[in-house]
C-alpha positions as CSV (number, residue, x, y, z in Angstrom):
1,M,-5.6,-19.1,14.5
2,P,-2.9,-16.7,14.0
3,T,-2.9,-17.8,10.3
4,I,-6.4,-16.9,9.9
5,I,-5.9,-13.6,11.5
6,M,-2.9,-12.7,9.6
7,G,-4.6,-13.8,6.4
8,I,-7.6,-11.6,7.2
9,F,-5.2,-8.5,8.1
10,L,-3.3,-8.9,4.8
11,I,-6.7,-8.7,2.9
12,L,-7.9,-5.6,5.0
13,H,-4.5,-4.0,4.6
14,G,-4.8,-4.4,0.8
15,L,-8.4,-2.9,0.9
16,V,-7.2,0.2,2.6
17,H,-5.0,0.7,-0.5
18,L,-8.3,1.0,-2.4
19,L,-9.2,3.8,-0.2
20,Y,-6.0,5.7,-1.2
21,A,-6.5,4.9,-4.6
22,G,-9.9,6.3,-4.6
23,Q,-8.4,9.5,-3.0
24,S,-6.1,9.7,-5.5
25,R,-8.4,9.5,-8.4
26,R,-10.6,12.1,-6.5
27,L,-13.5,9.7,-6.3
28,F,-14.0,10.9,-2.6
29,E,-11.8,12.6,0.0
30,L,-10.6,10.6,2.8
31,R,-10.1,13.8,4.8
32,P,-11.5,17.1,4.0
33,N,-8.9,19.2,1.7
34,M,-6.7,16.3,1.4
35,T,-4.7,16.8,-1.8
36,W,-2.4,13.8,-1.7
37,P,-0.7,12.9,-4.0
38,N,-0.5,16.2,-5.6
39,G,2.9,17.9,-5.1
40,A,4.6,14.4,-5.0
41,W,8.4,15.0,-4.7
42,A,9.1,12.7,-7.6
43,F,6.4,13.6,-9.8
44,S,5.5,17.3,-9.3
45,R,7.1,18.7,-12.3
46,F,6.8,15.7,-14.5
47,P,4.3,14.3,-15.6
48,G,2.0,16.6,-13.4
49,N,-0.7,16.0,-10.8
50,K,-3.3,14.4,-13.2
51,V,-0.9,11.8,-14.6
52,T,0.4,11.2,-11.1
53,Q,-3.0,10.7,-9.6
54,L,-3.8,8.1,-12.4
55,L,-0.3,6.4,-12.0
56,V,-0.6,6.2,-8.4
57,S,-4.2,4.9,-8.4
58,I,-3.3,2.1,-10.8
59,L,-0.3,1.1,-8.7
60,L,-2.3,1.1,-5.6
61,A,-4.9,-1.2,-7.2
62,L,-2.1,-3.5,-8.2
63,A,-0.8,-3.5,-4.6
64,T,-4.3,-4.3,-3.4
65,L,-4.6,-7.2,-5.7
66,G,-1.3,-8.5,-4.4
67,F,-2.1,-8.0,-0.7
68,V,-5.5,-9.6,-1.2
69,A,-4.2,-12.5,-3.1
70,S,-1.5,-13.2,-0.5
71,G,-4.0,-13.0,2.2
72,L,-6.1,-15.7,0.5
73,G,-3.1,-17.6,-0.4
74,L,-2.1,-17.8,3.2
75,L,-5.6,-18.8,4.2
76,I,-5.8,-21.9,1.5
77,G,-2.3,-22.8,2.4
78,Q,-0.4,-21.9,-0.8
79,D,3.5,-21.7,-0.7
80,W,3.5,-18.6,-3.1
81,W,2.1,-16.3,-0.7
82,P,5.2,-14.8,1.0
83,T,6.7,-13.9,-2.4
84,I,3.4,-12.0,-3.3
85,V,3.0,-10.3,0.0
86,A,6.7,-9.1,0.1
87,S,6.4,-7.7,-3.6
88,S,3.3,-6.0,-2.6
89,A,4.8,-4.4,0.5
90,V,7.8,-3.2,-1.4
91,L,5.5,-1.9,-4.3
92,S,3.3,-0.1,-1.7
93,T,6.3,1.4,0.1
94,A,7.7,2.6,-3.1
95,I,4.4,4.1,-4.2
96,F,4.1,6.2,-1.1
97,I,7.8,7.2,-1.0
98,L,7.5,8.4,-4.5
99,S,4.2,10.3,-3.8
100,W,5.3,11.9,-0.4
101,N,5.2,15.6,-0.6
102,G,8.6,15.9,1.0
103,K,7.2,17.4,4.2
104,F,7.3,15.8,7.6
105,E,3.7,16.8,8.4
106,A,0.6,14.7,8.1
107,L,2.4,11.7,7.1
108,D,-0.7,9.5,8.2
109,N,-2.5,11.3,5.0
110,Q,0.5,10.2,2.8
111,G,0.7,6.5,3.6
112,G,3.0,6.7,6.6
113,V,1.2,4.3,8.8
114,G,0.9,2.0,5.9
115,M,4.6,2.0,5.2
116,L,5.1,0.9,8.9
117,I,2.8,-1.9,8.4
118,N,4.5,-2.9,5.1
119,L,7.8,-2.8,7.1
120,A,6.4,-5.2,9.8
121,I,5.0,-7.3,7.2
122,M,8.6,-7.7,5.5
123,V,10.1,-8.3,8.7
124,A,7.8,-11.1,9.7
125,V,7.7,-12.8,6.4
126,L,11.1,-12.2,5.1
127,L,13.5,-11.9,8.3
128,L,11.5,-14.1,10.7
129,K,10.3,-16.5,8.1
130,W,6.6,-16.3,9.5
131,P,5.0,-18.7,9.9
132,S,7.6,-21.3,10.2
């Protein structure tokens, strides 16, 4: 049962990344007046907001694919799922760090909760070798 719950959780965690990808491309607003990833500390001057929005959206879609694939891999008992989920968690965390606006406010709008979840996933899979 814990394996099923974790597999579903990984899939859902991945799908949340699609919400942020939609926000990044301005397909919709997750919250009113949310401008993320505009003003990203790593990309604010070059390449600019439009390119940053596209780049972040593409990378988040890639992270989504990784989390969904790893969740499915866990559910069907594949050996490769820990590598994919760890890689996806690292990619996701890197995206949110690089697209952070440099301010310690509204971190939940900038992927702060997702980074904590990624950290928990990496600890569980890489350090604790879950499931053993």
